[in-house]
C-alpha angles and dihedrals in degrees: 000000000000122000116267132180119324097262100032128083114262119273117251116251118244092260093050090049090050090053091052091052093049094046094246095121123086119253093257092057091047092049090049089050093052093051089048090051089061094061104028117092093198110043098065088063091046092051090051089052092049095051094048090054091050110053093184135001117205128190118281092252110052092188089065091067097042099080091054092048099044092047088070097049101141136197120243091251091056093049092052087054092050092050096044093120136077105240093174089071095047105043135038101248096166092117090064122092119251110288116254092222133012097258092055126080091209143305132258114189105304096345124099111206109224107175140338115265096184146331133220138177094288109007140048121206120216136192101237137183119219100229089208096062105010089240124146122235143162116259124190118197133184104257095219090063120190090351094061114126120247091250092054092047091050092049091049092051089047090057094056094043092047091051090044091054093059108079103194136124089233096062121073109248126240111225096187147327130221151144130245131171086358093301119122116215142160129211129226139175115279105250126219119210130041138275120260093254089066094038095055090044090056100040108019120202107018126219114277096242090053094047090054091048096049091046091051093052093047091049088051090057091044090052092051085053094045091050086064094047091253119139119192100209094188105067107157136133095271090057095054115077126196106216117206118250115287133198089302087059092232131119116239129204112221126200110223137187116033090177091122096038118129135185123252096259092061132088131222121230149135114311123232088269094053097251121137110233115248140032110309099222092054100036119125112237090252090057092047091055090045093215109095131079111258120234142151093302095064092056086047091053092051090046089051087055090056091046090052089052095049090052098042107024095231134079126268088230113037130198143125095231140022095263091054088048096053089047091057091046091049090049088045096196104154117184110216111251093237091065087070098034113035099193092065102113118236093249093056093045090048092049092051089050091050090055089051097049113135095229117067090216089065098055126085107295094235145347085268093058088047092052088051092056093046088054091056104123089215096054096100097034122108116220114256121231114237119242095252091056091047093050092045093050095049091053093052092048092051096049090046092052091052094047101043101038127236096273095067088059092060094046112112119255115261117261110228116240113232112209121210120252094213138017122201127189114234100178113220093355115167097158132026145177140180117243138155140255124295099237145358092282092053106034100140132111115298129196114214123192140167129211135208095275091058095251115150117221132187130196118193114211133261096015091057098205118149118223126179112226108171148344138226125208098231136060112277120223106166136021119203125187127195111206091185092061102021090237133143124206119196109200122199130216092256101039102281115150133195120181125203128192108224104222135121082327129357110274121198113234114216115327135296111284136180121219113236093247134129120233138033126296114270102170148350133197138180117239094206090183091066098022095239141121126235118206124190121208122161112316095342143071122215121208120215128191115237088204102055100014089232132132108255105171147357120221114214104177096171093252096166084208138061119271112244104182141001124217115203133235121305105180091189092071096040101246130118097206143337132220130200122209135207091244093065098262134125128209126204119203133194129223091279094053096251116144104241097174137021116182137163112242100169113048098208120046104266142146109266140160132214130211128180117212108242092241093049097239095131144344122235117219112194114193129184089248086081099253135114117210119197114214135189096252106212097080097346085243097140130049106213101187144333123226122195107216115244118244113277098197111119116238114272126222118289114285095016120111120233114262119253103246134189116255119270111257111219112240106158134008131176141148128246112249092263094051096233101107133042121218112213133192118184141166122235118184090335097310123102125239127186129200143176113225134189108214095190093058095028090230132139100233097190146342111228113241095236124121109227105344118199102180139029126192132175132218101170122271092014128073119201127195126192115206126208090256094062100258121134117216122203123208106183093166099049094120089058086072091061 
């Protein structure tokens, strides 16, 4: 390297700089150069000049990339199918140069950009065609385009060079890097298959042998990176790709996106904007704290989170938003996977829990050590009972049957009664919601309720003092609070709505209005993505602005039957909201409130409720027939399984038969944030009953100790139940039942 200033590292020569750009340098030289860039006032401009003279930089051996490119040659009809979408209306492509022809989104160097494959925080990935040989590739470009900062350009380039330096079949290859029209990009082979986020959403928990195989392949790729002193820092299902079987006829897991990778001498921390680096649900505790040096153990913890999800079908750290996820990480109470899936052998269960140890020192020492454990031939073997234990157990069972009588064997297992940890008096409450404080000095949890006279009350915790703060001139039926926008909606029995902005004191927005609909109110939900309230009355749904509090639209989708409930937005499955109807149908709506699908889920008209798991893996449909159907939620086109709910009658005194009871009418159904437990509120012979249910084991976990509950609401990790008498019951240990 050429000499620089007295205290700075020497500047690289032109040849060394060219090697770095072309990926011909080793990882140590590249990292040394990136540190130098942060201090040198000259080299950033030299780097830009070199890139502008070199539109693309392909590997030294072009034949090395040819098999990957030629394997994706495609016919014109297949290409037409791939391009059958309008990405210009979906993504902001203003950073791209003007397209050379109408069917192209833009062109960078020799690559015609045909459609968007995906987009992240910094980069956008395109399906591109190399105009030199007409082959299809994937091209990742920096979204800021020519206006990108030097730091962003350096980080983007480092991702390509880091990936290029790891020569392993489990790491996606970089075919070239370049710059065109001021936009930096790198080129990769076009992958066939899907990422694990989509795979798990489509299939749910995977077979044990497959889980071990996929984990082993991912660990092999991690070991190759760790051998070079490179730590990924963002292992998650969407960054693991399952490549379709190739010539060898075997699936291959690929490790994607080294955009957050760092070398072993660096330390992780809070960025200048105060954001922890990584994806919250898969962060190791040391990453979440932002204080410890990151090493192989952090990547292994994140891989353990993915392994857990492949086994169980839900995340280790549940939560519907970042704050909830960080709460669960801080609490660090991990339920072993064999609690949800009994066939998981003890050795595999222990391996998962060791990967998820809070202390890095208690995890496997390296990816190589993990691979050794995964290769254990006894990993998937269940221990065998010896003959003496089997014989003894058989004798005990036989004696028990003779002594107790056959009828006791067929009696239902008892459902544990979960008692509340706190009971609050909310006089006259007929509707309630959980909110937050009004100002910085009072930012704790707040209980809000309404009484029959339309008076609105609040109680701040933990002082538990009730205060009246407003009134509406109609009979309240539902309260809905949007934490994202600090807005309270009071919904009346016949579709009236009054919206309050929750600030130093509640401020009413607009005036009370009643939607021009026929029928009584059945449900209301906040669509936080668009800051609006959806209210169901009769056969119609009215839409209210959270900004102005006014009625903006009425959706009349020709249901032909009254709407019974609304399920809010789940972007992962591509729908804006879902409605259930009394005739057993479900309707799916897009962002523009257009009915895109209407389907019968319950054959005979019956009361039913729908819940979509937070990660979009499946949708649960609970009907009054006493069964729960689990559907693929995108279009409800595939029934995954059906569970018959276990009997919920408590055991009677010895010798007395269980009474015959009316079926439980579904009233409310939702998942816990992690998706492992369903919370159920039903009505039996005019009285409410509430349960916690594990859909994987088909077991009633607990019955809530509340007489005649009328409403349940969750603020993880707390569950609140309002009874008909106006008392509010807190269950702050309800996740322990699962």
